[in-house]
N, CA, C and O atoms as a Tripos MOL2 file, in Angstrom:
@<TRIPOS>MOLECULE
protein
  300   299    75     0     0
PROTEIN
NO_CHARGES

@<TRIPOS>ATOM
      1 N          10.0250 -148.9650   81.1300 N.3       1 MET1
      2 CA         10.0380 -150.4250   81.4080 C.3       1 MET1
      3 C          11.4370 -151.1250   81.8950 C.2       1 MET1
      4 O          12.5780 -150.6750   82.0030 O.2       1 MET1
      5 N          10.9550 -152.2190   82.1040 N.am      2 GLY2
      6 CA         11.9640 -153.0160   83.1500 C.3       2 GLY2
      7 C          13.4120 -154.0980   82.3130 C.2       2 GLY2
      8 O          14.3590 -154.5770   82.9360 O.2       2 GLY2
      9 N          13.1440 -154.2440   80.6920 N.am      3 ILE3
     10 CA         14.2610 -154.2200   80.1650 C.3       3 ILE3
     11 C          15.5880 -153.5220   79.5000 C.2       3 ILE3
     12 O          15.9350 -153.1790   78.3690 O.2       3 ILE3
     13 N          16.0390 -153.5030   80.5820 N.am      4 VAL4
     14 CA         17.6210 -152.9590   80.2390 C.3       4 VAL4
     15 C          19.0400 -153.1600   78.7540 C.2       4 VAL4
     16 O          20.0020 -153.9020   78.5540 O.2       4 VAL4
     17 N          18.3830 -152.0250   78.0560 N.am      5 VAL5
     18 CA         19.6210 -152.6070   77.2380 C.3       5 VAL5
     19 C          21.2980 -152.3120   77.1970 C.2       5 VAL5
     20 O          21.9170 -151.2630   77.0170 O.2       5 VAL5
     21 N          21.7730 -153.7660   77.4540 N.am      6 ASN6
     22 CA         23.5800 -152.9780   76.9140 C.3       6 ASN6
     23 C          24.7180 -153.8260   76.0640 C.2       6 ASN6
     24 O          25.7730 -154.4520   76.1620 O.2       6 ASN6
     25 N          23.3960 -153.2310   74.8890 N.am      7 LEU7
     26 CA         24.0120 -153.2730   74.1180 C.3       7 LEU7
     27 C          25.9440 -151.6330   74.1160 C.2       7 LEU7
     28 O          26.9150 -151.8490   74.8410 O.2       7 LEU7
     29 N          25.9100 -151.0400   73.6820 N.am      8 ASP8
     30 CA         26.2490 -150.0710   74.4460 C.3       8 ASP8
     31 C          28.2070 -150.5460   74.9010 C.2       8 ASP8
     32 O          29.2780 -150.0490   74.5510 O.2       8 ASP8
     33 N          27.8440 -151.6930   75.7960 N.am      9 VAL9
     34 CA         28.8910 -152.1560   76.6570 C.3       9 VAL9
     35 C          29.5520 -152.7290   75.9410 C.2       9 VAL9
     36 O          30.7510 -152.5090   75.7720 O.2       9 VAL9
     37 N          28.7620 -153.7390   75.2770 N.am     10 MET10
     38 CA         29.2460 -154.7970   74.9630 C.3      10 MET10
     39 C          30.0870 -154.5770   73.5330 C.2      10 MET10
     40 O          31.1450 -155.1170   73.2090 O.2      10 MET10
     41 N          29.2540 -153.5780   72.7550 N.am     11 MET11
     42 CA         29.7050 -152.9950   71.6600 C.3      11 MET11
     43 C          30.9910 -152.5560   72.4330 C.2      11 MET11
     44 O          31.7880 -153.4760   72.6200 O.2      11 MET11
     45 N          31.2360 -151.7190   72.7650 N.am     12 ALA12
     46 CA         32.5290 -151.6680   73.8060 C.3      12 ALA12
     47 C          33.7230 -152.4400   74.2090 C.2      12 ALA12
     48 O          34.9230 -152.1690   74.2050 O.2      12 ALA12
     49 N          33.2350 -153.1850   74.4570 N.am     13 LYS13
     50 CA         34.0390 -154.8450   74.8090 C.3      13 LYS13
     51 C          34.4750 -155.3880   73.7570 C.2      13 LYS13
     52 O          35.3590 -156.2430   73.8180 O.2      13 LYS13
     53 N          34.0830 -155.0990   72.9220 N.am     14 ARG14
     54 CA         34.6620 -155.9480   71.6370 C.3      14 ARG14
     55 C          34.8890 -154.7630   70.5550 C.2      14 ARG14
     56 O          35.1200 -154.9440   69.3590 O.2      14 ARG14
     57 N          34.7620 -153.3630   71.2920 N.am     15 LYS15
     58 CA         35.5130 -152.4780   70.2630 C.3      15 LYS15
     59 C          34.9520 -152.8300   68.7660 C.2      15 LYS15
     60 O          35.4870 -153.1810   67.7140 O.2      15 LYS15
     61 N          33.9940 -152.6400   69.0670 N.am     16 ILE16
     62 CA         33.1520 -152.1600   67.0810 C.3      16 ILE16
     63 C          32.1230 -150.9640   67.1420 C.2      16 ILE16
     64 O          31.1050 -150.5110   67.6640 O.2      16 ILE16
     65 N          32.8450 -150.8380   66.4900 N.am     17 SER17
     66 CA         31.5030 -149.1580   65.9610 C.3      17 SER17
     67 C          30.6050 -149.6220   65.9120 C.2      17 SER17
     68 O          30.2700 -150.7930   66.0930 O.2      17 SER17
     69 N          29.8520 -148.3730   65.5420 N.am     18 LEU18
     70 CA         28.0790 -148.5270   65.3160 C.3      18 LEU18
     71 C          28.0100 -148.9230   64.0380 C.2      18 LEU18
     72 O          27.4120 -149.9160   63.6240 O.2      18 LEU18
     73 N          28.7960 -147.9260   63.2380 N.am     19 ASN19
     74 CA         28.8080 -148.3390   61.3580 C.3      19 ASN19
     75 C          28.9320 -149.9460   61.4010 C.2      19 ASN19
     76 O          27.9330 -150.6460   61.2350 O.2      19 ASN19
     77 N          30.5020 -150.6170   61.6830 N.am     20 GLU20
     78 CA         30.6020 -151.7260   61.7740 C.3      20 GLU20
     79 C          29.6180 -153.0220   61.7690 C.2      20 GLU20
     80 O          29.6680 -154.1010   61.1780 O.2      20 GLU20
     81 N          28.2590 -152.1630   63.1290 N.am     21 LEU21
     82 CA         28.0410 -153.8240   63.9810 C.3      21 LEU21
     83 C          27.4410 -153.9030   63.1190 C.2      21 LEU21
     84 O          27.3080 -155.0260   62.6320 O.2      21 LEU21
     85 N          26.5930 -152.4390   62.3200 N.am     22 SER22
     86 CA         24.9940 -152.3580   61.3480 C.3      22 SER22
     87 C          25.5540 -153.2120   60.8440 C.2      22 SER22
     88 O          25.4520 -154.3270   61.3560 O.2      22 SER22
     89 N          26.4890 -153.0140   59.4650 N.am     23 ALA23
     90 CA         26.6400 -153.7320   58.6940 C.3      23 ALA23
     91 C          27.1250 -155.1190   58.4660 C.2      23 ALA23
     92 O          26.8380 -155.7670   57.4590 O.2      23 ALA23
     93 N          27.8350 -155.5280   59.3920 N.am     24 ARG24
     94 CA         27.9940 -157.1910   59.9220 C.3      24 ARG24
     95 C          26.4510 -157.7030   60.3320 C.2      24 ARG24
     96 O          26.0740 -158.7430   59.7900 O.2      24 ARG24
     97 N          25.5950 -157.0720   61.2020 N.am     25 VAL25
     98 CA         24.5300 -157.7360   61.0060 C.3      25 VAL25
     99 C          23.0600 -157.2890   60.3870 C.2      25 VAL25
    100 O          21.8780 -157.4660   60.6820 O.2      25 VAL25
    101 N          23.8040 -156.6190   59.3760 N.am     26 ASN26
    102 CA         22.4750 -155.9890   58.5230 C.3      26 ASN26
    103 C          21.8790 -155.4680   59.2600 C.2      26 ASN26
    104 O          21.0710 -156.1710   59.8670 O.2      26 ASN26
    105 N          21.9370 -154.0690   59.5890 N.am     27 ILE27
    106 CA         20.3820 -153.5050   60.2200 C.3      27 ILE27
    107 C          21.2600 -151.8530   59.9780 C.2      27 ILE27
    108 O          22.4240 -151.5130   60.1890 O.2      27 ILE27
    109 N          20.4700 -151.3710   59.6290 N.am     28 THR28
    110 CA         20.5560 -149.7210   59.5480 C.3      28 THR28
    111 C          21.5640 -149.0660   60.3970 C.2      28 THR28
    112 O          22.1270 -149.8320   61.1790 O.2      28 THR28
    113 N          21.9020 -147.9110   60.4280 N.am     29 PRO29
    114 CA         23.2060 -147.4340   62.1900 C.3      29 PRO29
    115 C          21.8900 -147.5040   62.7100 C.2      29 PRO29
    116 O          21.5520 -148.2560   63.6250 O.2      29 PRO29
    117 N          21.0020 -146.5440   61.9880 N.am     30 ALA30
    118 CA         19.3240 -146.1540   63.1660 C.3      30 ALA30
    119 C          18.4810 -146.9440   63.3920 C.2      30 ALA30
    120 O          17.4910 -146.4800   63.9590 O.2      30 ALA30
    121 N          18.4720 -148.1000   63.1460 N.am     31 ASN31
    122 CA         18.2310 -149.2850   64.3980 C.3      31 ASN31
    123 C          18.8490 -149.9200   65.3550 C.2      31 ASN31
    124 O          18.5130 -150.4470   66.4160 O.2      31 ASN31
    125 N          20.5120 -149.6610   64.3590 N.am     32 ILE32
    126 CA         20.8950 -150.4370   65.4260 C.3      32 ILE32
    127 C          21.1040 -149.0210   67.0010 C.2      32 ILE32
    128 O          21.0050 -149.1110   68.2250 O.2      32 ILE32
    129 N          21.3650 -148.0700   66.1980 N.am     33 SER33
    130 CA         21.1400 -146.9780   67.0220 C.3      33 SER33
    131 C          19.7980 -146.4480   68.6570 C.2      33 SER33
    132 O          19.8680 -145.6110   69.5570 O.2      33 SER33
    133 N          18.7810 -147.4820   68.2620 N.am     34 VAL34
    134 CA         17.8340 -147.2610   68.9010 C.3      34 VAL34
    135 C          17.1520 -148.3500   69.8650 C.2      34 VAL34
    136 O          16.3680 -148.3570   70.8130 O.2      34 VAL34
    137 N          17.8770 -149.2570   69.1050 N.am     35 LEU35
    138 CA         18.7780 -150.2280   70.1090 C.3      35 LEU35
    139 C          19.8590 -150.2920   71.1960 C.2      35 LEU35
    140 O          20.1550 -151.0860   72.0880 O.2      35 LEU35
    141 N          20.2180 -149.3830   70.8440 N.am     36 LYS36
    142 CA         21.4810 -149.3970   71.7250 C.3      36 LYS36
    143 C          20.6040 -148.1060   72.9430 C.2      36 LYS36
    144 O          20.3480 -148.3210   74.1280 O.2      36 LYS36
    145 N          20.3560 -147.0220   72.2790 N.am     37 THR37
    146 CA         19.3900 -145.6570   73.6670 C.3      37 THR37
    147 C          18.1380 -146.4860   74.0000 C.2      37 THR37
    148 O          17.2280 -145.7500   74.3820 O.2      37 THR37
    149 N          17.7770 -147.9070   73.9720 N.am     38 GLY38
    150 CA         16.5930 -148.6380   74.7700 C.3      38 GLY38
    151 C          15.3830 -148.2190   75.1530 C.2      38 GLY38
    152 O          14.6640 -148.2630   76.1510 O.2      38 GLY38
    153 N          15.3690 -147.5910   73.5260 N.am     39 LYS39
    154 CA         14.0250 -146.7770   72.4910 C.3      39 LYS39
    155 C          12.9270 -147.8700   71.4060 C.2      39 LYS39
    156 O          11.9140 -147.7290   70.7200 O.2      39 LYS39
    157 N          13.7300 -148.7970   71.7280 N.am     40 ALA40
    158 CA         13.3970 -150.4200   70.7870 C.3      40 ALA40
    159 C          11.9550 -150.8320   71.4490 C.2      40 ALA40
    160 O          11.8750 -151.0610   72.6560 O.2      40 ALA40
    161 N          11.0850 -150.8910   70.7770 N.am     41 LYS41
    162 CA         10.2440 -151.8890   71.7040 C.3      41 LYS41
    163 C           9.7320 -153.2520   71.4550 C.2      41 LYS41
    164 O           8.7190 -153.8800   71.7620 O.2      41 LYS41
    165 N          11.0570 -153.5220   70.6300 N.am     42 ALA42
    166 CA         10.6060 -155.1030   70.6840 C.3      42 ALA42
    167 C          12.0550 -155.1290   69.6750 C.2      42 ALA42
    168 O          12.4990 -154.1340   69.1020 O.2      42 ALA42
    169 N          12.7840 -156.8140   69.6050 N.am     43 ILE43
    170 CA         13.6330 -156.6180   68.8890 C.3      43 ILE43
    171 C          13.2360 -158.4330   68.2270 C.2      43 ILE43
    172 O          12.8320 -159.4260   68.8330 O.2      43 ILE43
    173 N          13.5250 -158.2490   67.0060 N.am     44 ARG44
    174 CA         13.6580 -160.6960   66.7280 C.3      44 ARG44
    175 C          14.2110 -160.8230   67.1980 C.2      44 ARG44
    176 O          15.0420 -160.2430   67.8970 O.2      44 ARG44
    177 N          13.7880 -162.0070   66.8500 N.am     45 PHE45
    178 CA         15.1830 -163.0940   67.3790 C.3      45 PHE45
    179 C          15.7200 -163.3810   66.1930 C.2      45 PHE45
    180 O          15.8740 -164.5880   66.0090 O.2      45 PHE45
    181 N          16.0980 -162.5920   65.2200 N.am     46 SER46
    182 CA         17.2780 -163.6520   63.7530 C.3      46 SER46
    183 C          17.8680 -162.1010   64.0830 C.2      46 SER46
    184 O          18.8790 -161.9820   63.3910 O.2      46 SER46
    185 N          17.5840 -160.5490   65.0610 N.am     47 THR47
    186 CA         18.0310 -159.3400   65.1780 C.3      47 THR47
    187 C          19.3680 -160.1180   66.0750 C.2      47 THR47
    188 O          20.5410 -160.3210   65.7620 O.2      47 THR47
    189 N          18.5190 -160.4520   67.4060 N.am     48 LEU48
    190 CA         19.4920 -161.1480   68.3540 C.3      48 LEU48
    191 C          20.4810 -162.0170   68.0210 C.2      48 LEU48
    192 O          21.6760 -161.9310   68.3050 O.2      48 LEU48
    193 N          19.9150 -162.8640   67.3990 N.am     49 GLU49
    194 CA         20.5900 -163.7580   66.6860 C.3      49 GLU49
    195 C          21.9810 -163.4770   67.0920 C.2      49 GLU49
    196 O          22.8390 -163.7650   67.9260 O.2      49 GLU49
    197 N          21.6840 -162.6040   65.8250 N.am     50 ALA50
    198 CA         23.2110 -161.8290   64.4540 C.3      50 ALA50
    199 C          23.5910 -160.8990   65.8780 C.2      50 ALA50
    200 O          24.7640 -161.2320   65.7120 O.2      50 ALA50
    201 N          23.6430 -160.1670   66.9330 N.am     51 LEU51
    202 CA         23.8970 -159.5540   67.5280 C.3      51 LEU51
    203 C          25.2070 -160.1790   68.5060 C.2      51 LEU51
    204 O          26.2870 -159.8740   69.0120 O.2      51 LEU51
    205 N          24.2080 -161.2970   68.3430 N.am     52 CYS52
    206 CA         24.8500 -161.9980   69.2300 C.3      52 CYS52
    207 C          26.1520 -162.9470   69.2440 C.2      52 CYS52
    208 O          27.0870 -163.1690   70.0130 O.2      52 CYS52
    209 N          25.6590 -163.4370   67.8380 N.am     53 GLU53
    210 CA         27.6660 -163.6580   66.7770 C.3      53 GLU53
    211 C          28.0720 -163.2470   66.3710 C.2      53 GLU53
    212 O          28.7680 -163.7540   65.4920 O.2      53 GLU53
    213 N          28.0480 -161.4730   66.6670 N.am     54 VAL54
    214 CA         28.8930 -160.6360   65.7710 C.3      54 VAL54
    215 C          29.9830 -160.6630   66.9960 C.2      54 VAL54
    216 O          31.2080 -160.7730   67.0390 O.2      54 VAL54
    217 N          28.6760 -160.4690   68.2230 N.am     55 LEU55
    218 CA         29.4110 -159.3100   69.3340 C.3      55 LEU55
    219 C          30.0830 -161.0300   70.1880 C.2      55 LEU55
    220 O          30.5240 -160.9430   71.3340 O.2      55 LEU55
    221 N          30.0690 -162.2700   69.5530 N.am     56 GLU56
    222 CA         29.8790 -163.2570   70.7900 C.3      56 GLU56
    223 C          30.4500 -163.2440   71.6900 C.2      56 GLU56
    224 O          31.5100 -163.0790   72.2930 O.2      56 GLU56
    225 N          28.2940 -163.7310   71.6240 N.am     57 CYS57
    226 CA         28.4420 -162.5370   73.1780 C.3      57 CYS57
    227 C          26.8030 -163.6830   73.1790 C.2      57 CYS57
    228 O          26.5070 -164.2540   72.1300 O.2      57 CYS57
    229 N          25.9120 -163.8640   74.4520 N.am     58 GLN58
    230 CA         25.1200 -164.5420   74.7390 C.3      58 GLN58
    231 C          23.5760 -163.4840   75.0370 C.2      58 GLN58
    232 O          24.1890 -162.4250   75.1710 O.2      58 GLN58
    233 N          22.7760 -163.2650   75.1350 N.am     59 PRO59
    234 CA         21.3310 -162.6490   74.6860 C.3      59 PRO59
    235 C          21.1200 -161.9290   76.2920 C.2      59 PRO59
    236 O          21.1230 -160.7160   76.5070 O.2      59 PRO59
    237 N          21.0070 -162.6120   76.9450 N.am     60 GLY60
    238 CA         21.7070 -161.9130   78.6650 C.3      60 GLY60
    239 C          22.5720 -160.7730   78.9890 C.2      60 GLY60
    240 O          22.5110 -159.9960   79.9420 O.2      60 GLY60
    241 N          23.5360 -160.8390   77.8250 N.am     61 ASP61
    242 CA         24.8980 -160.4310   77.9980 C.3      61 ASP61
    243 C          24.1450 -159.0070   76.8900 C.2      61 ASP61
    244 O          24.8350 -157.9890   76.8350 O.2      61 ASP61
    245 N          23.3530 -159.0080   76.4160 N.am     62 ILE62
    246 CA         22.5310 -157.5940   76.3750 C.3      62 ILE62
    247 C          21.6420 -157.4680   76.1950 C.2      62 ILE62
    248 O          21.4690 -156.7790   75.1900 O.2      62 ILE62
    249 N          20.3470 -157.9460   76.9000 N.am     63 LEU63
    250 CA         19.5190 -157.6570   77.1830 C.3      63 LEU63
    251 C          19.1980 -158.4580   78.8520 C.2      63 LEU63
    252 O          19.3190 -159.6810   78.9120 O.2      63 LEU63
    253 N          18.7320 -157.5390   80.3330 N.am     64 GLU64
    254 CA         18.5080 -157.1490   81.3500 C.3      64 GLU64
    255 C          16.7520 -157.4340   81.5230 C.2      64 GLU64
    256 O          15.7840 -157.2380   80.7880 O.2      64 GLU64
    257 N          16.8920 -157.8510   82.5410 N.am     65 TYR65
    258 CA         15.2020 -157.1350   83.2580 C.3      65 TYR65
    259 C          15.8820 -156.5980   84.6140 C.2      65 TYR65
    260 O          16.6450 -157.3080   85.2680 O.2      65 TYR65
    261 N          15.6020 -155.5170   84.9150 N.am     66 ASP66
    262 CA         15.7560 -154.6930   85.8510 C.3      66 ASP66
    263 C          14.0710 -154.4130   86.5260 C.2      66 ASP66
    264 O          13.1680 -153.8510   85.9070 O.2      66 ASP66
    265 N          13.9680 -155.0060   88.0220 N.am     67 ASN67
    266 CA         12.1580 -154.8680   88.2070 C.3      67 ASN67
    267 C          12.0500 -153.0520   88.6140 C.2      67 ASN67
    268 O          11.3180 -152.1260   88.2650 O.2      67 ASN67
    269 N          13.0530 -153.1950   89.3980 N.am     68 GLU68
    270 CA         13.2460 -151.3250   89.7880 C.3      68 GLU68
    271 C          13.6860 -150.4000   88.7560 C.2      68 GLU68
    272 O          14.1610 -149.3050   89.0550 O.2      68 GLU68
    273 N          13.5430 -150.8120   87.4980 N.am     69 GLN69
    274 CA         13.1700 -149.8910   86.0580 C.3      69 GLN69
    275 C          12.1040 -149.6120   85.4060 C.2      69 GLN69
    276 O          11.8670 -148.7120   84.6000 O.2      69 GLN69
    277 N          11.2650 -150.7350   85.9480 N.am     70 ASN70
    278 CA          9.5570 -150.8620   85.5220 C.3      70 ASN70
    279 C           8.9300 -150.5720   86.5580 C.2      70 ASN70
    280 O           7.8470 -151.1370   86.7130 O.2      70 ASN70
    281 N           9.3490 -149.7080   87.4870 N.am     71 GLY71
    282 CA          8.4470 -149.1150   88.2950 C.3      71 GLY71
    283 C           8.5140 -150.3640   89.8070 C.2      71 GLY71
    284 O           9.1250 -150.1610   90.8560 O.2      71 GLY71
    285 N           7.9290 -151.2440   89.5580 N.am     72 LYS72
    286 CA          7.9200 -151.6790   90.8820 C.3      72 LYS72
    287 C           9.0210 -152.5530   91.7950 C.2      72 LYS72
    288 O          10.0820 -152.9700   91.3310 O.2      72 LYS72
    289 N           8.6580 -152.7190   92.9220 N.am     73 ILE73
    290 CA          9.7650 -153.7440   94.3000 C.3      73 ILE73
    291 C           9.5470 -154.4290   94.8490 C.2      73 ILE73
    292 O           8.4990 -154.3740   95.4920 O.2      73 ILE73
    293 N          10.1870 -155.2390   94.9180 N.am     74 ASN74
    294 CA          9.7820 -156.8170   95.6390 C.3      74 ASN74
    295 C           9.7650 -156.3640   97.0250 C.2      74 ASN74
    296 O          10.4390 -155.4900   97.5700 O.2      74 ASN74
    297 N           8.5970 -157.3550   97.6180 N.am     75 GLU75
    298 CA          8.5170 -157.1590   98.9900 C.3      75 GLU75
    299 C           8.4850 -158.1320  100.2850 C.2      75 GLU75
    300 O           8.4070 -157.6520  101.4160 O.2      75 GLU75
@<TRIPOS>BOND
     1     1     2 1
     2     2     3 1
     3     3     4 2
     4     3     5 am
     5     5     6 1
     6     6     7 1
     7     7     8 2
     8     7     9 am
     9     9    10 1
    10    10    11 1
    11    11    12 2
    12    11    13 am
    13    13    14 1
    14    14    15 1
    15    15    16 2
    16    15    17 am
    17    17    18 1
    18    18    19 1
    19    19    20 2
    20    19    21 am
    21    21    22 1
    22    22    23 1
    23    23    24 2
    24    23    25 am
    25    25    26 1
    26    26    27 1
    27    27    28 2
    28    27    29 am
    29    29    30 1
    30    30    31 1
    31    31    32 2
    32    31    33 am
    33    33    34 1
    34    34    35 1
    35    35    36 2
    36    35    37 am
    37    37    38 1
    38    38    39 1
    39    39    40 2
    40    39    41 am
    41    41    42 1
    42    42    43 1
    43    43    44 2
    44    43    45 am
    45    45    46 1
    46    46    47 1
    47    47    48 2
    48    47    49 am
    49    49    50 1
    50    50    51 1
    51    51    52 2
    52    51    53 am
    53    53    54 1
    54    54    55 1
    55    55    56 2
    56    55    57 am
    57    57    58 1
    58    58    59 1
    59    59    60 2
    60    59    61 am
    61    61    62 1
    62    62    63 1
    63    63    64 2
    64    63    65 am
    65    65    66 1
    66    66    67 1
    67    67    68 2
    68    67    69 am
    69    69    70 1
    70    70    71 1
    71    71    72 2
    72    71    73 am
    73    73    74 1
    74    74    75 1
    75    75    76 2
    76    75    77 am
    77    77    78 1
    78    78    79 1
    79    79    80 2
    80    79    81 am
    81    81    82 1
    82    82    83 1
    83    83    84 2
    84    83    85 am
    85    85    86 1
    86    86    87 1
    87    87    88 2
    88    87    89 am
    89    89    90 1
    90    90    91 1
    91    91    92 2
    92    91    93 am
    93    93    94 1
    94    94    95 1
    95    95    96 2
    96    95    97 am
    97    97    98 1
    98    98    99 1
    99    99   100 2
   100    99   101 am
   101   101   102 1
   102   102   103 1
   103   103   104 2
   104   103   105 am
   105   105   106 1
   106   106   107 1
   107   107   108 2
   108   107   109 am
   109   109   110 1
   110   110   111 1
   111   111   112 2
   112   111   113 am
   113   113   114 1
   114   114   115 1
   115   115   116 2
   116   115   117 am
   117   117   118 1
   118   118   119 1
   119   119   120 2
   120   119   121 am
   121   121   122 1
   122   122   123 1
   123   123   124 2
   124   123   125 am
   125   125   126 1
   126   126   127 1
   127   127   128 2
   128   127   129 am
   129   129   130 1
   130   130   131 1
   131   131   132 2
   132   131   133 am
   133   133   134 1
   134   134   135 1
   135   135   136 2
   136   135   137 am
   137   137   138 1
   138   138   139 1
   139   139   140 2
   140   139   141 am
   141   141   142 1
   142   142   143 1
   143   143   144 2
   144   143   145 am
   145   145   146 1
   146   146   147 1
   147   147   148 2
   148   147   149 am
   149   149   150 1
   150   150   151 1
   151   151   152 2
   152   151   153 am
   153   153   154 1
   154   154   155 1
   155   155   156 2
   156   155   157 am
   157   157   158 1
   158   158   159 1
   159   159   160 2
   160   159   161 am
   161   161   162 1
   162   162   163 1
   163   163   164 2
   164   163   165 am
   165   165   166 1
   166   166   167 1
   167   167   168 2
   168   167   169 am
   169   169   170 1
   170   170   171 1
   171   171   172 2
   172   171   173 am
   173   173   174 1
   174   174   175 1
   175   175   176 2
   176   175   177 am
   177   177   178 1
   178   178   179 1
   179   179   180 2
   180   179   181 am
   181   181   182 1
   182   182   183 1
   183   183   184 2
   184   183   185 am
   185   185   186 1
   186   186   187 1
   187   187   188 2
   188   187   189 am
   189   189   190 1
   190   190   191 1
   191   191   192 2
   192   191   193 am
   193   193   194 1
   194   194   195 1
   195   195   196 2
   196   195   197 am
   197   197   198 1
   198   198   199 1
   199   199   200 2
   200   199   201 am
   201   201   202 1
   202   202   203 1
   203   203   204 2
   204   203   205 am
   205   205   206 1
   206   206   207 1
   207   207   208 2
   208   207   209 am
   209   209   210 1
   210   210   211 1
   211   211   212 2
   212   211   213 am
   213   213   214 1
   214   214   215 1
   215   215   216 2
   216   215   217 am
   217   217   218 1
   218   218   219 1
   219   219   220 2
   220   219   221 am
   221   221   222 1
   222   222   223 1
   223   223   224 2
   224   223   225 am
   225   225   226 1
   226   226   227 1
   227   227   228 2
   228   227   229 am
   229   229   230 1
   230   230   231 1
   231   231   232 2
   232   231   233 am
   233   233   234 1
   234   234   235 1
   235   235   236 2
   236   235   237 am
   237   237   238 1
   238   238   239 1
   239   239   240 2
   240   239   241 am
   241   241   242 1
   242   242   243 1
   243   243   244 2
   244   243   245 am
   245   245   246 1
   246   246   247 1
   247   247   248 2
   248   247   249 am
   249   249   250 1
   250   250   251 1
   251   251   252 2
   252   251   253 am
   253   253   254 1
   254   254   255 1
   255   255   256 2
   256   255   257 am
   257   257   258 1
   258   258   259 1
   259   259   260 2
   260   259   261 am
   261   261   262 1
   262   262   263 1
   263   263   264 2
   264   263   265 am
   265   265   266 1
   266   266   267 1
   267   267   268 2
   268   267   269 am
   269   269   270 1
   270   270   271 1
   271   271   272 2
   272   271   273 am
   273   273   274 1
   274   274   275 1
   275   275   276 2
   276   275   277 am
   277   277   278 1
   278   278   279 1
   279   279   280 2
   280   279   281 am
   281   281   282 1
   282   282   283 1
   283   283   284 2
   284   283   285 am
   285   285   286 1
   286   286   287 1
   287   287   288 2
   288   287   289 am
   289   289   290 1
   290   290   291 1
   291   291   292 2
   292   291   293 am
   293   293   294 1
   294   294   295 1
   295   295   296 2
   296   295   297 am
   297   297   298 1
   298   298   299 1
   299   299   300 2
@<TRIPOS>SUBSTRUCTURE
     1 MET1         2 RESIDUE 1 A MET
     2 GLY2         6 RESIDUE 1 A GLY
     3 ILE3        10 RESIDUE 1 A ILE
     4 VAL4        14 RESIDUE 1 A VAL
     5 VAL5        18 RESIDUE 1 A VAL
     6 ASN6        22 RESIDUE 1 A ASN
     7 LEU7        26 RESIDUE 1 A LEU
     8 ASP8        30 RESIDUE 1 A ASP
     9 VAL9        34 RESIDUE 1 A VAL
    10 MET10       38 RESIDUE 1 A MET
    11 MET11       42 RESIDUE 1 A MET
    12 ALA12       46 RESIDUE 1 A ALA
    13 LYS13       50 RESIDUE 1 A LYS
    14 ARG14       54 RESIDUE 1 A ARG
    15 LYS15       58 RESIDUE 1 A LYS
    16 ILE16       62 RESIDUE 1 A ILE
    17 SER17       66 RESIDUE 1 A SER
    18 LEU18       70 RESIDUE 1 A LEU
    19 ASN19       74 RESIDUE 1 A ASN
    20 GLU20       78 RESIDUE 1 A GLU
    21 LEU21       82 RESIDUE 1 A LEU
    22 SER22       86 RESIDUE 1 A SER
    23 ALA23       90 RESIDUE 1 A ALA
    24 ARG24       94 RESIDUE 1 A ARG
    25 VAL25       98 RESIDUE 1 A VAL
    26 ASN26      102 RESIDUE 1 A ASN
    27 ILE27      106 RESIDUE 1 A ILE
    28 THR28      110 RESIDUE 1 A THR
    29 PRO29      114 RESIDUE 1 A PRO
    30 ALA30      118 RESIDUE 1 A ALA
    31 ASN31      122 RESIDUE 1 A ASN
    32 ILE32      126 RESIDUE 1 A ILE
    33 SER33      130 RESIDUE 1 A SER
    34 VAL34      134 RESIDUE 1 A VAL
    35 LEU35      138 RESIDUE 1 A LEU
    36 LYS36      142 RESIDUE 1 A LYS
    37 THR37      146 RESIDUE 1 A THR
    38 GLY38      150 RESIDUE 1 A GLY
    39 LYS39      154 RESIDUE 1 A LYS
    40 ALA40      158 RESIDUE 1 A ALA
    41 LYS41      162 RESIDUE 1 A LYS
    42 ALA42      166 RESIDUE 1 A ALA
    43 ILE43      170 RESIDUE 1 A ILE
    44 ARG44      174 RESIDUE 1 A ARG
    45 PHE45      178 RESIDUE 1 A PHE
    46 SER46      182 RESIDUE 1 A SER
    47 THR47      186 RESIDUE 1 A THR
    48 LEU48      190 RESIDUE 1 A LEU
    49 GLU49      194 RESIDUE 1 A GLU
    50 ALA50      198 RESIDUE 1 A ALA
    51 LEU51      202 RESIDUE 1 A LEU
    52 CYS52      206 RESIDUE 1 A CYS
    53 GLU53      210 RESIDUE 1 A GLU
    54 VAL54      214 RESIDUE 1 A VAL
    55 LEU55      218 RESIDUE 1 A LEU
    56 GLU56      222 RESIDUE 1 A GLU
    57 CYS57      226 RESIDUE 1 A CYS
    58 GLN58      230 RESIDUE 1 A GLN
    59 PRO59      234 RESIDUE 1 A PRO
    60 GLY60      238 RESIDUE 1 A GLY
    61 ASP61      242 RESIDUE 1 A ASP
    62 ILE62      246 RESIDUE 1 A ILE
    63 LEU63      250 RESIDUE 1 A LEU
    64 GLU64      254 RESIDUE 1 A GLU
    65 TYR65      258 RESIDUE 1 A TYR
    66 ASP66      262 RESIDUE 1 A ASP
    67 ASN67      266 RESIDUE 1 A ASN
    68 GLU68      270 RESIDUE 1 A GLU
    69 GLN69      274 RESIDUE 1 A GLN
    70 ASN70      278 RESIDUE 1 A ASN
    71 GLY71      282 RESIDUE 1 A GLY
    72 LYS72      286 RESIDUE 1 A LYS
    73 ILE73      290 RESIDUE 1 A ILE
    74 ASN74      294 RESIDUE 1 A ASN
    75 GLU75      298 RESIDUE 1 A GLU
C-alpha cells in the first residue's frame, strides 16, 4: 500500500504512550497498534480527527502517500 502511517513518529514527538493515546482517543490499544504498524485497511475520519486533536497535528502529519511504496515509479 502506498499510504505510510507516521503515527509512531507523532507519538514520539508528543511523548505520548500507546496506552495514553488510546485512552484519550477512546479506541483500544490494539487498534492504535494496528494503525501504528500500518496494518490498518481503513481509518474513520472521526478517529483521524481525534488523533489530530490529541496529538495537536494535521492529518498529513500522520498519513502520507509514497508512490514507491505502492510499487509504482513516476516516469
